[in-house]
Each structure stands twice: as structure tokens, then as C-alpha cells.
C-alpha positions in Angstrom: 0.3 -0.2 0.2 0.9 3.7 -1.2 2.0 5.7 2.1 -0.3 9.2 1.8 1.8 12.0 1.2 2.6 14.6 3.3 2.3 17.3 1.2 -2.2 16.3 0.5 -4.2 19.1 0.1 -1.4 21.5 0.2 -1.4 23.4 -3.7 -0.5 26.7 -5.4 -2.0 28.9 -7.2 -2.1 28.6 -11.7 0.1 32.0 -11.1 2.3 31.9 -7.9 5.0 30.0 -10.2 5.4 33.4 -11.6 8.7 35.1 -9.9 8.4 38.6 -11.9 5.0 39.5 -10.6 5.8 37.7 -6.9 3.1 37.4 -4.4 3.0 35.9 -1.3 1.2 32.6 -0.2 0.7 31.5 3.2 1.2 28.0 1.8 5.3 28.8 1.5 4.9 28.8 5.5 3.1 25.2 5.9 5.4 23.6 3.6 8.4 25.2 5.5 7.5 23.2 8.7 7.2 20.4 6.5 9.5 20.5 4.3 11.4 20.8 7.4 9.8 18.1 9.9 10.6 14.9 7.2 14.5 16.5 6.1 15.1 16.4 10.4 13.2 12.6 10.4 14.8 9.5 10.5 16.4 8.4 7.1 13.4 5.8 7.0 10.6 8.6 7.4 12.3 10.6 4.4 12.7 7.0 2.1 8.9 6.7 2.9 8.4 9.9 2.0 9.8 9.4 -1.0 7.9 6.9 -2.0 4.8 8.9 -1.5 5.9 11.2 -3.7 3.4 11.4 -7.6 3.7 14.4 -9.8 1.8 16.6 -8.6 3.9 16.9 -5.0 7.6 16.8 -7.3 5.7 20.3 -9.0 4.9 21.6 -6.1 8.3 21.0 -4.6 9.6 22.2 -7.3 7.4 25.7 -7.6 8.1 26.4 -3.4 11.6 25.7 -4.0 12.1 28.3 -6.6 9.9 30.6 -4.5 12.0 30.0 -1.1 15.0 31.3 -3.5 13.7 33.9 -4.3 12.1 34.8 -1.1 15.6 34.5 0.4 16.7 37.4 -2.1 14.0 39.4 -1.0 14.4 39.3 2.3 17.9 38.4 3.1 16.3 34.7 4.7 18.8 32.4 5.6 16.5 30.1 6.9 14.4 30.5 2.7 17.8 29.2 1.3 17.4 26.1 3.6 14.1 25.4 3.1 14.4 25.5 -1.1 17.9 22.9 -0.7 15.6 21.1 1.7 13.0 20.5 -0.9 16.0 19.6 -3.5 16.8 17.0 -0.6 13.6 15.1 -0.9 13.4 14.7 -5.1 13.6 10.7 -5.3 15.8 10.8 -8.6 18.8 13.4 -9.1 17.7 14.0 -12.4 14.6 15.8 -10.8 16.6 18.7 -9.2 18.0 21.4 -11.6 21.0 21.5 -10.2 22.6 23.7 -13.0 20.2 26.7 -12.6 17.8 26.9 -9.3 20.3 24.8 -7.6 22.8 26.5 -7.6 21.0 29.7 -7.9 20.0 29.0 -4.4 23.9 28.3 -3.2 24.8 31.7 -4.4 22.1 33.2 -3.0 22.7 31.9 0.2 26.7 32.6 -0.2 25.5 36.6 -0.2 23.9 36.1 2.2 26.9 34.4 5.1 25.2 30.9 4.3 27.7 28.4 5.7 28.3 26.5 2.4 30.2 23.7 4.1 27.2 23.2 6.8 24.8 23.3 3.7 26.8 20.6 2.4 26.8 18.1 5.0 23.2 18.6 5.6 22.4 17.6 2.1 25.1 14.8 2.1 23.3 13.2 5.6 19.5 13.8 4.5 19.2 13.5 0.3 19.5 10.1 -1.8 23.4 8.9 -2.7 23.2 10.0 -6.4 21.9 13.2 -5.6 24.5 14.0 -2.7 27.1 12.7 -4.9 25.9 15.2 -7.6 25.4 18.0 -5.3 28.9 18.3 -4.2 30.0 19.1 -7.8 27.4 22.0 -7.2 28.5 23.0 -4.3 32.5 22.9 -5.4 31.1 25.0 -8.6 30.7 27.9 -6.1 34.5 28.7 -6.0 33.8 29.6 -9.7 30.4 31.7 -10.3 30.9 35.1 -9.2 27.1 36.3 -10.7 24.0 35.0 -10.5 23.2 34.8 -14.5 26.0 32.0 -14.4 23.6 29.6 -12.4 21.2 30.3 -15.8 18.9 32.5 -13.3 18.7 36.1 -14.2 17.6 39.4 -11.2 15.2 42.1 -12.0 12.9 45.0 -10.8 10.1 46.3 -11.4 6.7 47.4 -8.9 6.2 43.9 -7.2 10.0 44.3 -6.3 13.1 41.8 -7.0 11.7 39.1 -9.3 13.8 35.9 -10.9 14.0 34.6 -14.2 15.4 31.0 -15.3 18.1 31.8 -19.2 16.7 29.7 -21.8 19.4 26.9 -22.6 19.5 26.5 -26.6 20.9 23.4 -27.9 22.5 22.9 -31.5 20.8 26.2 -32.5 22.9 29.3 -33.8 25.7 31.0 -31.8 25.4 33.9 -34.2 21.7 34.7 -34.8 20.0 36.4 -38.7 20.1 40.1 -37.3 17.2 41.3 -36.9 15.6 42.3 -40.3 18.6 42.5 -42.1 20.1 38.7 -42.5 23.0 37.6 -41.0 24.8 33.8 -41.5 24.1 31.3 -38.4 26.5 29.0 -36.6 25.7 25.8 -35.1 26.9 25.5 -31.4 25.0 25.8 -27.9 24.0 28.7 -26.3 22.5 30.6 -23.8 20.2 33.4 -25.0 20.8 36.2 -24.0 19.4 38.7 -21.4 20.6 42.3 -21.7 17.8 45.3 -22.9 18.9 47.9 -21.9 15.4 48.9 -20.8 13.7 47.6 -17.9 11.7 45.5 -20.0 10.5 43.3 -17.3 8.2 46.0 -16.2 7.3 46.7 -19.4 6.0 42.9 -19.5 4.7 43.2 -15.8 2.4 46.3 -16.9 1.0 44.4 -19.9 -0.2 41.4 -18.4 -1.4 43.6 -15.0 -3.0 45.7 -17.7 -5.1 43.1 -19.7 -5.7 41.3 -16.8 -7.7 44.3 -15.0 -10.2 44.3 -18.5 -11.4 40.6 -16.6 -11.4 39.5 -19.7 -8.3 37.3 -19.6 -6.1 35.5 -16.8 -2.4 35.7 -17.7 0.3 32.9 -16.9 3.9 33.7 -15.5 6.7 35.7 -17.2 9.0 33.6 -18.6 12.1 34.3 -21.2 11.8 33.8 -24.8 12.7 34.3 -27.8 10.9 36.0 -31.1 10.3 33.4 -33.8 10.4 34.4 -37.5 7.3 33.3 -38.4 6.1 35.9 -36.1 6.7 38.7 -38.5 5.9 35.9 -42.0 10.1 35.6 -42.0 12.3 32.9 -42.6 15.5 32.4 -41.5 17.9 30.0 -41.0 18.2 30.2 -37.3 14.7 30.3 -36.6 14.4 33.3 -34.7 14.9 37.3 -34.1 17.8 38.4 -32.5 16.9 40.6 -30.1 18.7 42.3 -26.6 15.7 40.2 -24.8 12.3 38.8 -25.1 10.0 38.2 -21.9 6.4 36.3 -23.2 3.5 35.0 -20.8 0.0 33.4 -22.5 -3.3 35.0 -21.6 -5.7 32.6 -20.8 -9.9 34.4 -21.9 -12.4 34.4 -19.5 -15.9 33.1 -20.2 -15.3 32.5 -24.2 -12.9 35.5 -24.3 -9.6 34.5 -26.9 -7.0 33.0 -25.9 -3.6 34.5 -27.1 0.4 34.4 -26.1 2.6 37.6 -25.8 5.8 38.6 -26.5 7.7 41.8 -25.5 10.7 42.5 -26.9 13.7 44.8 -27.4 15.8 44.7 -30.4 19.3 46.7 -30.9 20.6 48.9 -33.1 22.4 46.5 -35.9 25.2 47.7 -38.7 25.6 45.3 -41.7 27.8 46.0 -44.6 28.3 49.7 -43.5 24.8 50.2 -43.6 23.8 51.3 -40.0 19.6 50.1 -38.9 18.0 51.3 -36.0 16.8 49.7 -33.3 13.1 51.9 -33.3 13.2 51.8 -36.6 13.8 48.1 -36.5 11.0 47.4 -33.9 8.9 49.7 -35.9 8.9 47.0 -38.8 8.3 44.5 -37.2 6.0 45.7 -35.3 4.1 46.5 -38.4 5.1 43.0 -40.1 3.7 41.3 -37.3 0.8 43.3 -36.8 -0.6 42.4 -41.0 -0.5 38.8 -40.4 -4.4 37.3 -39.4 -5.2 36.8 -35.6 -1.9 38.8 -34.6 -1.9 42.5 -33.3 1.2 44.5 -32.6 3.0 47.7 -31.4 6.1 49.5 -30.5 7.5 52.0 -28.5 11.2 53.2 -29.1 13.0 49.8 -29.3 10.5 48.1 -28.1 7.5 46.1 -29.1 4.8 44.1 -28.0 3.0 41.0 -30.1 0.1 39.3 -29.3 -0.5 35.9 -31.5 -4.1 33.6 -30.6 -4.0 30.6 -29.6 -6.0 27.8 -31.0 -9.1 27.4 -29.6 -10.4 23.3 -29.7 -14.0 23.8 -28.4 -16.5 22.2 -29.8 -18.6 25.7 -30.3 -15.5 27.3 -31.4 -15.8 30.2 -34.4 -14.3 29.6 -37.6 -14.2 33.3 -38.1 -10.3 34.7 -37.6 -9.9 36.4 -33.9 -9.9 39.8 -33.8 -7.4 40.9 -30.5 -8.0 44.9 -31.8 -9.7 45.1 -28.1 -6.0 43.6 -26.2 -3.8 45.6 -28.2 -5.6 49.0 -27.6 -5.6 47.9 -23.7 -1.5 47.1 -24.2 -1.4 51.0 -26.2 -3.1 52.9 -23.7 -0.6 50.8 -20.9 2.4 51.8 -22.6 1.1 55.4 -24.2 1.3 54.6 -27.7 -0.8 56.1 -30.3 -2.3 53.3 -32.7 -5.1 53.6 -35.2 -7.5 50.2 -34.9 -10.5 52.1 -37.3 -9.9 49.5 -40.3 -10.4 46.1 -37.5 -6.4 45.3 -37.4 -5.9 45.0 -41.3 -2.1 46.2 -41.9 -3.3 50.1 -40.7 -1.7 50.1 -37.2 0.9 53.0 -37.6 2.3 52.3 -33.7 2.7 56.2 -34.0 5.1 56.6 -31.5 5.5 60.4 -30.7 5.0 61.5 -27.0 5.4 57.9 -26.2 6.6 56.8 -22.8 10.1 55.6 -23.1 9.6 51.7 -21.8 12.1 52.3 -18.7 10.1 54.8 -17.5 7.1 52.5 -17.2 
């Protein structure tokens, strides 16, 4: 008979894994006490708990560990660091722990707060499964070579919600040199970490857009994550499939009461120079927004070097309409919160001029 999970009945809300629009949840404190008591118990009890964990429990522990890492950074809490490491120690299998990202990021945050890494390593060694304990030694040893949190495949942002953390996208067997915006540039293959070096506060722009869309009561927005601009979004074909940007974030807006659902991309492009010609970032953003806006079931606006693209998601409901989804009401909400003047008189049919006169710079949103 499978033992009952000690986490039965404990759940997070859908958006609680958003570490940008972070909000407190009392479940954190309950899990903190439960996880600590299990780790402090006898080996036999910990093993019994591991056998009882199902996929929902593992997801719960993963979200809890990431939230505690962020809590440690926001509140300078060593207890939160310990909570995150204890949660990873309860994972039954080695591959279930994100060693190269959140585990190292947790150690990095703890080290900055004065965590005794030797004590933390010993506690993990004594409480984790054997293979995980051995793998953790590699992560602890690596801390002597890690100087910034970005080396942990996690980067920090600051918004109206306070400090946030986002996991970096690592792409394998993709071009390490993008084709470069609209202008075209050859690619070479390799493995790389997707860049996030915007000159604007792109995370705040994403937060402002998500909050404004939710304020309509028509959609619920998912967590904000790093992403890339897909070339086909702009009716472009490239050898690398993606358009180079200084940073790109995305989330989903799930329609409420038969409203449409759509993906939201917020990105900043860079000024480019090819063959002694300079392509200004503001002009590139305007051209990309115009190209995206011209495609059916999409809508886009730009401000300075940044653009926001909405792309409708298919509905699989039996009563779904065959008519194209019009995202004009939602792009108007985006334009309003970003103070962008747009022309929507022609129902989103190529005439969105994305007029940027008098717009608020993205980093001032």
C-alpha cells in the first residue's frame, strides 16, 4: 500500500510560479514547516515520504524551492535558502533537481547572505538520496567559480512587484550567431544561453502589460518567462528560426468566459550594423511590429526599440468559431498602458501605424 503523501491538500494557485509578478502565499510557510520536519526525521521516514510522492507533489516542491530562493533574495532570509535546499533533498531522483540553474542559484543567494556552505553541504549529504548527494558535491564545488547569478542560468529583474528571478533559456544545437533582425546574417551552429541584456526595463513593461490585460477581467495571465522572437511571427524565414533581440519575455493570456486566448511577447531589439549600413533599433522595432500586425490573428505595437506582439491561440472547444480572432480590443489595452497612439479604425488590417510620438520610454513605465 502506497503511503499517503504529507503534502496532500497543499496546492499553489496557477500564477504562484511567477517569480516576476511575485505574491505571498501562506502555503509557503506550511510547506516550510512540513519539509523541514521531514528532512530532520529518520532516514526511514524520509525514504517512505519519497516513495509517496507523485508528479503533483514533485511539481509542488519544485515551485516551493524556486519561490523560497526568491524569498531569500527579497527578504535576506537564510531560512528560505535552507527550505529550498531541503526541498531538493526530498526529490527521489537525481534528474529531478535543477542542478545547473535553481540549485546553484539558491547556493549563490545563500552565499551572499552568509550561508555556511560546508554546513549546508553536510546537511544535504545526510538527507538526500545517494546519487543526488554525490551530484550536489559538484554544485557546491562550483561555487568557488561563480561570481554572478547569471552564471547559474538565472537572472534578476526589478519591477513594481520588487525583485524577481527568471530562468535563462539554454538552446542546444542552434545558431550561436543570429541572422540579425530584418537585415539577414549567417548562423553557425552550437550551444548557447539566450541573451538577456535589454537597455530598458523590459520586465516592467511585461508586468505593466500583464496587469493591464488582467484588469479587463477578460483574461488571466500566466507567469512571465524568457523567450525568443520566432521569425514566422513576422512572416520571415531564417536559417536560425529566431530573430535576435536584446531580451524577450513572454506569457499566455487565457480567455475568460469565451474570450480568446493568446500569447504575448515583449521584446527589445538592438541597433544593427551590416555592410557599413546602420539599422536603428527604433526603426527595426517599427518594421517588425508592422509585419506582425499585418498577419491574421495577430496584433502588435512598438515603442522605441521595444515591441509587443499578441498571437491568438487556437481553440479546441466544440463550439469554437471559424471566424478569425480579432485581438484589436486587447492591443488597444496594451497601447493605452504603454501610452502608444495607434489607429484601429480599419480593424487591424495593416493600418496600425504604431505612431510613437509622445510615448513613454519603456524604462520609465
